[in-house]
C-alpha positions as CSV (number, residue, x, y, z in Angstrom):
1,X,159.9,99.1,-159.0
2,X,161.5,101.4,-161.6
3,X,162.1,99.7,-164.9
4,X,165.7,99.1,-165.8
5,X,166.7,99.5,-169.5
6,X,169.6,97.8,-171.2
7,X,171.8,99.7,-173.7
8,X,169.9,98.4,-176.8
9,X,166.6,99.4,-175.2
10,X,167.4,103.1,-175.1
11,X,164.8,104.0,-177.8
12,X,162.2,102.5,-175.5
13,X,163.5,104.5,-172.5
14,X,163.2,107.7,-174.5
15,X,159.6,106.9,-175.6
16,X,158.5,105.9,-172.1
17,X,159.9,109.1,-170.6
18,X,157.8,111.0,-173.1
19,X,154.8,108.9,-172.2
20,X,155.2,109.6,-168.5
21,X,155.6,113.4,-169.2
22,X,152.3,113.4,-171.2
23,X,150.5,111.4,-168.6
24,X,151.4,113.9,-166.0
25,X,149.9,116.7,-168.1
26,X,146.6,114.8,-168.2
27,X,145.9,115.9,-164.7
28,X,145.4,119.4,-166.0
29,X,141.8,119.6,-167.3
30,X,142.7,122.5,-169.6
31,X,145.3,120.4,-171.5
32,X,144.3,117.7,-174.1
33,X,147.1,115.4,-174.9
34,X,145.0,112.3,-175.8
35,X,146.0,112.4,-179.4
36,X,149.7,112.7,-178.7
37,X,149.5,110.0,-176.1
38,X,147.9,107.6,-178.5
39,X,150.6,108.3,-181.1
40,X,153.5,107.6,-178.7
41,X,151.9,104.4,-177.5
42,X,151.6,103.2,-181.1
43,X,155.3,104.2,-181.7
44,X,156.3,102.5,-178.5
45,X,154.7,99.2,-179.4
46,X,156.2,99.3,-182.9
47,X,159.6,100.1,-181.5
48,X,159.4,97.3,-179.0
49,X,158.5,94.8,-181.7
50,X,161.3,96.0,-183.9
51,X,163.9,95.7,-181.2
52,X,162.9,92.3,-179.7
53,X,162.3,90.6,-183.0
54,X,165.9,91.3,-184.1
55,X,168.0,90.5,-181.0
56,X,171.6,89.4,-181.5
57,X,173.0,86.5,-179.5
58,X,174.8,88.9,-177.2
59,X,171.7,91.0,-176.6
60,X,169.9,87.8,-175.6
61,X,172.6,87.0,-173.1
62,X,172.2,90.5,-171.7
63,X,168.5,90.0,-171.5
64,X,169.0,86.6,-169.8
65,X,171.0,88.5,-167.1
66,X,168.5,91.3,-166.7
67,X,168.5,92.3,-162.9
68,X,164.6,92.4,-162.9
69,X,164.1,89.1,-164.5
70,X,162.1,86.5,-162.5
71,X,164.4,84.2,-160.5
72,X,163.7,80.6,-159.4
73,X,162.2,81.7,-156.0
74,X,159.8,84.1,-157.9
75,X,158.5,81.2,-160.0
76,X,158.3,78.9,-157.0
77,X,156.2,81.4,-155.1
78,X,153.8,82.0,-158.1
79,X,153.6,78.5,-159.6
80,X,153.3,76.2,-156.5
81,X,151.4,75.9,-153.3
82,X,152.7,74.8,-149.9
83,X,156.4,75.0,-150.8
84,X,158.5,73.6,-148.0
85,X,162.2,74.3,-148.4
86,X,164.7,71.6,-147.5
87,X,168.2,72.4,-146.5
88,X,171.7,70.9,-146.4
89,X,173.6,68.1,-148.1
90,X,174.1,66.0,-144.9
91,X,177.9,66.2,-145.5
92,X,179.2,69.7,-145.2
93,X,176.6,72.5,-145.1
94,X,173.6,74.2,-146.8
95,X,174.3,76.1,-150.0
96,X,171.8,79.0,-150.5
97,X,172.7,79.2,-154.2
98,X,170.5,76.2,-154.7
99,X,167.0,76.3,-153.4
100,X,164.9,73.1,-153.2
101,X,161.9,71.5,-151.5
102,X,158.6,69.8,-151.8
103,X,155.6,71.7,-153.3
104,X,152.1,71.1,-154.7
105,X,151.4,71.7,-158.4
106,X,147.9,71.2,-159.6
107,X,147.2,69.4,-156.3
108,X,150.0,66.9,-156.8
109,X,153.4,66.9,-154.9
110,X,156.6,67.4,-156.7
111,X,160.2,68.3,-155.9
112,X,161.3,71.6,-157.2
113,X,165.0,72.6,-157.3
114,X,166.5,75.8,-158.7
115,X,169.6,78.0,-158.7
116,X,169.0,81.4,-157.1
117,X,171.1,84.6,-157.8
118,X,169.6,87.1,-155.3
119,X,168.6,90.7,-155.9
120,X,169.9,93.0,-153.2
121,X,173.6,93.1,-152.4
122,X,173.3,91.2,-149.2
123,X,171.3,88.4,-150.8
124,X,173.7,88.2,-153.8
125,X,176.6,87.5,-151.4
126,X,174.5,85.0,-149.4
127,X,173.6,83.1,-152.6
128,X,177.1,83.6,-154.1
129,X,175.5,85.2,-157.1
130,X,173.8,82.0,-158.1
131,X,177.1,80.0,-158.5
132,X,176.7,76.8,-156.4
133,X,179.4,75.1,-154.4
134,X,179.7,71.3,-154.5
135,X,177.5,71.0,-151.4
136,X,174.7,72.7,-153.4
137,X,174.8,69.9,-156.0
138,X,174.9,67.3,-153.3
139,X,171.9,68.9,-151.7
140,X,170.1,68.8,-155.0
141,X,170.9,65.1,-155.4
142,X,169.7,64.3,-151.9
143,X,166.4,66.0,-152.7
144,X,166.1,64.2,-156.0
145,X,166.7,60.8,-154.4
146,X,164.0,61.8,-151.8
147,X,161.7,62.5,-154.7
148,X,162.4,59.1,-156.3
149,X,161.8,57.4,-152.9
150,X,158.3,58.9,-152.7
151,X,157.6,58.8,-156.4
152,X,157.4,62.5,-156.9
153,X,158.3,64.2,-160.3
154,X,161.1,66.7,-160.3
155,X,161.4,70.2,-161.8
156,X,164.7,72.1,-162.0
157,X,164.9,75.8,-162.7
158,X,168.3,76.7,-164.1
159,X,169.7,80.2,-163.8
160,X,173.5,80.3,-163.2
161,X,176.6,81.6,-164.8
162,X,178.3,78.4,-163.7
163,X,179.4,76.5,-160.6
164,X,181.7,78.4,-158.3
165,X,185.3,77.9,-159.4
166,X,187.1,79.0,-156.2
167,X,189.6,77.1,-154.0
168,X,187.0,75.9,-151.5
169,X,184.8,74.4,-154.3
170,X,187.8,72.6,-155.8
171,X,188.9,71.3,-152.4
172,X,185.4,69.8,-151.9
173,X,185.4,68.4,-155.5
174,X,182.9,70.4,-157.4
175,X,183.6,68.5,-160.7
176,X,183.0,65.2,-159.0
177,X,179.7,66.5,-157.5
178,X,178.5,67.6,-160.9
179,X,179.6,64.4,-162.6
180,X,177.7,62.3,-159.9
181,X,174.6,64.4,-160.4
182,X,174.7,63.8,-164.2
183,X,175.1,60.1,-163.7
184,X,172.4,59.8,-161.1
185,X,169.9,62.0,-162.8
186,X,170.1,59.9,-165.9
187,X,168.8,56.9,-163.8
188,X,166.3,58.5,-161.5
189,X,163.0,56.6,-161.8
190,X,160.7,59.6,-161.8
191,X,159.8,62.1,-164.5
192,X,162.2,65.1,-164.7
193,X,161.7,68.5,-166.4
194,X,164.6,71.1,-166.5
195,X,163.9,74.6,-167.5
196,X,166.5,77.3,-168.2
197,X,164.9,80.5,-167.0
198,X,167.9,82.8,-167.4
199,X,171.5,81.8,-167.7
200,X,172.5,78.2,-168.3
201,X,176.2,78.3,-167.9
202,X,178.5,75.2,-168.3
203,X,178.5,72.3,-165.9
204,X,177.0,74.5,-163.3
205,X,173.7,74.3,-165.2
206,X,174.2,70.7,-166.4
207,X,174.5,69.6,-162.7
208,X,170.8,69.9,-162.4
209,X,170.0,69.7,-166.1
210,X,169.7,66.0,-167.0
211,X,166.0,65.6,-167.7
212,X,163.3,63.9,-169.8
213,X,162.4,67.4,-171.2
214,X,164.7,70.4,-171.4
215,X,163.0,73.7,-171.9
216,X,164.6,77.1,-172.5
217,X,162.8,80.4,-172.2
218,X,163.0,82.5,-175.4
219,X,165.4,85.1,-173.9
220,X,167.5,82.7,-171.9
221,X,170.7,81.0,-173.0
222,X,172.4,77.6,-172.4
223,X,176.1,77.3,-173.2
224,X,179.2,75.2,-172.5
225,X,180.9,78.4,-171.3
226,X,180.0,82.1,-170.7
227,X,180.7,84.4,-173.7
228,X,183.2,86.3,-171.6
229,X,185.0,83.1,-170.6
230,X,185.1,82.0,-174.3
231,X,186.4,85.4,-175.4
232,X,189.2,85.3,-172.8
233,X,190.3,81.9,-174.0
234,X,190.1,82.4,-177.8
235,X,190.8,86.1,-178.2
236,X,192.6,86.8,-174.9
237,X,190.1,89.7,-174.6
238,X,186.7,89.7,-172.8
239,X,185.6,92.5,-175.1
240,X,185.1,89.9,-177.8
241,X,182.2,88.5,-175.8
242,X,179.6,89.5,-178.5
243,X,181.7,87.5,-181.1
244,X,181.9,84.6,-178.7
245,X,178.1,84.6,-178.1
246,X,177.5,84.3,-181.8
247,X,180.1,81.5,-182.2
248,X,178.7,79.5,-179.2
249,X,175.2,79.0,-180.8
250,X,173.8,79.5,-177.3
251,X,170.4,81.2,-178.3
252,X,167.3,79.1,-177.8
253,X,166.5,78.6,-181.5
254,X,170.0,77.2,-182.1
255,X,169.6,74.9,-179.1
256,X,166.4,73.6,-180.5
257,X,168.0,73.0,-183.9
258,X,170.9,71.1,-182.3
259,X,168.7,69.0,-180.1
260,X,170.0,70.4,-176.8
261,X,166.6,71.8,-176.0
262,X,163.3,70.1,-176.5
263,X,161.2,73.3,-176.8
264,X,161.5,77.0,-176.5
265,X,158.9,78.7,-174.2
266,X,158.0,82.1,-175.5
267,X,158.3,85.1,-173.2
268,X,156.1,88.2,-173.2
269,X,157.4,90.9,-175.6
270,X,160.4,92.6,-174.0
271,X,161.2,89.7,-171.7
272,X,159.8,87.8,-168.8
273,X,160.4,90.8,-166.4
274,X,158.1,93.0,-168.4
275,X,155.1,90.8,-167.7
276,X,156.0,88.1,-165.1
277,X,152.3,87.1,-164.5
278,X,151.9,86.1,-168.1
279,X,155.2,84.3,-168.0
280,X,154.1,82.3,-165.0
281,X,150.8,81.3,-166.6
282,X,152.6,80.2,-169.8
283,X,155.2,78.1,-167.9
284,X,152.4,76.6,-165.8
285,X,150.5,75.4,-168.9
286,X,153.7,73.9,-170.3
287,X,154.5,72.1,-167.1
288,X,151.0,70.8,-166.7
289,X,150.9,69.3,-170.2
290,X,154.4,67.9,-170.0
291,X,154.2,66.2,-166.6
292,X,150.9,64.6,-167.7
293,X,152.7,63.2,-170.9
294,X,155.7,61.9,-168.9
295,X,153.6,60.3,-166.2
296,X,151.7,58.4,-168.8
297,X,154.9,56.7,-170.1
298,X,156.1,53.3,-168.9
299,X,159.0,53.7,-166.5
300,X,161.5,51.7,-168.5
301,X,160.5,53.5,-171.7
302,X,161.0,56.8,-169.9
303,X,164.5,55.9,-168.8
304,X,165.5,54.6,-172.2
305,X,164.3,57.7,-173.9
306,X,166.1,59.9,-171.4
307,X,169.3,58.0,-172.1
308,X,169.0,58.1,-175.8
309,X,168.1,61.8,-175.7
310,X,171.5,62.7,-174.2
311,X,173.4,60.0,-176.0
312,X,172.4,61.4,-179.4
313,X,173.1,65.1,-178.8
314,X,176.0,66.3,-181.0
315,X,177.3,65.6,-184.4
316,X,180.5,63.6,-184.9
317,X,182.2,61.6,-187.7
318,X,184.0,58.3,-187.4
319,X,187.1,57.6,-189.6
320,X,188.5,54.2,-190.3
């Protein structure tokens, strides 16, 4: 697949084009471009490090939305064995924006649930661009209760701009569905890990985001609202999205500082889409270690720590 470059990655695009041109000349035995090739590779690596070590909050949002970024289904295929997808909320219909089912990880069964955006146009419409309807959250809760019944840990992979805000979703009570998930997830008697792999937008993300450990990939974001939505409210102009991204403190390092995230999982230089195999291996190691730690905890301790974790997020002052 041809690599897609974002606006701020233009210097990388120019250098990679030069690199491709020189590599095509190497087929001619009479032309020696080895020295020039080595020089451009050094420059390319230095440029990549310079760009990705100084990303603004808005650039991180753009990277979290990169069209070639690994999605939930990609991680499920690479991380787990024998994945068996389960469908439907047993009330209205199946919502393809949320994918879930039983899989094996390190030989042990678990329930994995994720929001899925879709790549090609047809799939994007099928999955509603990763914006779940209320039946998607009810399906997720049905699967989580099934996991609790059979004592399976739960992993959620979050990548959504938010729950779908249309008339049909409101008619079927999307806010109530998310609220019930938040309440029920706080009390599920199995270990839960949530990982923001791309976008973590508003209640749409929180509806499957209550967990014992919340991880955020280093180029993902987690926010109460999208930068464009915030800009439309505060500035009445979506063009202020970069300013909103800065004000929202949505980048992983800020989330860690504020206690919203428990850890930031480092992506390969340039983003997870540049080296998905390495990203999968990194995530697998984190999950392996964390599930082992959570399973070792006494159940009542686990539930109390989960409650306190979310109870203590945020800073407030009381006045007499």
